[in-house]
C-alpha positions in Angstrom: 34.9 -38.7 -15.4 36.1 -35.1 -14.0 35.1 -33.3 -17.2 31.6 -34.9 -17.4 31.1 -33.6 -13.7 32.4 -30.1 -14.7 30.1 -30.3 -17.7 27.1 -30.8 -16.1 28.1 -28.5 -13.1 28.5 -26.0 -15.8 25.0 -26.7 -17.4 23.3 -26.6 -14.0 24.7 -23.2 -13.4 23.7 -22.0 -16.9 20.0 -23.5 -16.1 19.6 -21.6 -12.7 21.0 -18.4 -14.1 18.8 -18.3 -17.2 15.7 -18.9 -15.1 16.3 -16.0 -12.3 14.5 -13.6 -14.4 11.4 -15.8 -13.8 11.7 -16.1 -10.2 10.7 -12.0 -10.0 7.6 -10.6 -9.9 6.2 -7.8 -12.2 5.5 -4.5 -10.6 1.6 -3.5 -10.7 0.7 -0.2 -9.9 -1.4 0.2 -6.7 -5.0 0.2 -7.9 -6.7 3.2 -6.4 -10.0 3.2 -8.3 -11.1 -0.2 -7.1 -9.8 -0.4 -3.7 -11.5 -0.1 -0.2 -9.3 -0.2 2.7 -10.8 -0.8 6.2 -8.8 -0.2 9.4 -10.0 -1.4 12.7 -8.7 0.3 15.9 -9.8 -1.4 19.2 -9.1 0.4 22.7 -9.9 -2.1 25.1 -12.8 -0.7 27.5 -12.8 2.5 25.6 -13.7 2.4 22.3 -13.6 0.7 18.7 -13.2 2.7 15.6 -13.9 1.4 12.2 -12.5 3.4 9.4 -13.1 2.8 5.8 -10.5 4.7 3.0 -11.5 4.7 -0.5 -10.9 6.8 -3.7 -13.4 8.5 -6.0 -12.6 10.8 -8.8 -9.4 12.2 -9.7 -7.7 15.7 -9.2 -4.7 17.5 -10.9 -2.3 19.1 -8.5 0.5 20.8 -10.2 1.2 18.9 -13.3 0.3 15.5 -11.6 -2.9 13.5 -11.9 -4.0 12.3 -8.1 -7.0 10.1 -6.8 -8.9 12.0 -4.3 -8.9 10.0 -0.9 -11.8 10.0 1.0 -12.6 8.3 4.7 -15.7 7.4 6.4 -15.6 6.3 10.3 -17.7 4.8 12.7 -16.9 4.8 16.6 -18.2 2.7 19.7 -17.7 4.3 23.1 -17.9 2.1 26.2 -20.1 1.5 28.2 -23.1 2.5 26.0 -21.5 1.6 22.8 -23.4 4.3 21.0 -22.1 5.0 17.3 -20.4 8.1 16.4 -20.3 8.4 12.5 -18.4 10.6 10.9 -19.6 11.4 7.2 -17.3 10.5 4.4 -14.8 13.5 4.0 -12.0 14.3 1.6 -8.4 13.8 3.3 -6.1 14.1 0.5 -5.0 12.9 -2.5 -2.8 9.6 -3.4 -1.0 8.5 -6.6 1.6 6.0 -7.9 5.0 7.4 -9.3 7.1 6.1 -11.9 9.7 4.9 -9.2 7.5 2.4 -7.7 6.0 4.5 -4.7 2.8 5.8 -3.1 2.6 9.4 -2.9 0.0 11.1 -0.6 -0.7 14.9 -0.1 -2.8 15.8 3.0 -5.8 17.9 2.5 -4.2 21.0 3.8 -0.7 19.9 3.3 1.8 21.8 0.9 4.2 18.6 0.2 4.1 15.1 -1.1 5.1 12.5 1.0 6.1 8.9 0.0 3.8 6.9 2.2 5.1 3.4 0.7 7.9 2.4 -1.4 7.8 -1.0 -3.5 11.3 -0.8 -4.7 13.1 -2.6 -1.5 10.3 -5.2 -0.5 10.9 -8.9 -0.2 8.2 -11.9 -0.6 6.0 -11.8 2.8 6.7 -8.5 3.8 3.9 -6.6 5.8 2.9 -3.1 5.6 2.4 -1.9 9.0 1.3 1.7 10.5 3.2 3.3 13.0 1.3 4.2 16.4 1.9 6.8 18.6 
């Protein structure tokens, strides 16, 4: 009887180990060409700003291909709530690298910066932006 339970235990263990590979997700590059990102900032009693970020065209910086990143924003100020529109303008360039990271280089910046790293993320993690 003990041998049967050990054999069943080993079979279950082998089944679990062989299926561990199916539990992971495949990495997909961040899609810059189809994405539009919207950020809403609401400062109570003062103003609300809506920023729309999107990529258009690509550019070569050094020997690397980047997507050009643009921003369009609208702000409303209290008490009159008159809109203040900032026309779309180039703010920098963004790309994926081979290490599952998102790289950004600002319009007037000489160096690349890693703005997101997909290597150490877990299911349910949230991308957040730090505020001053």
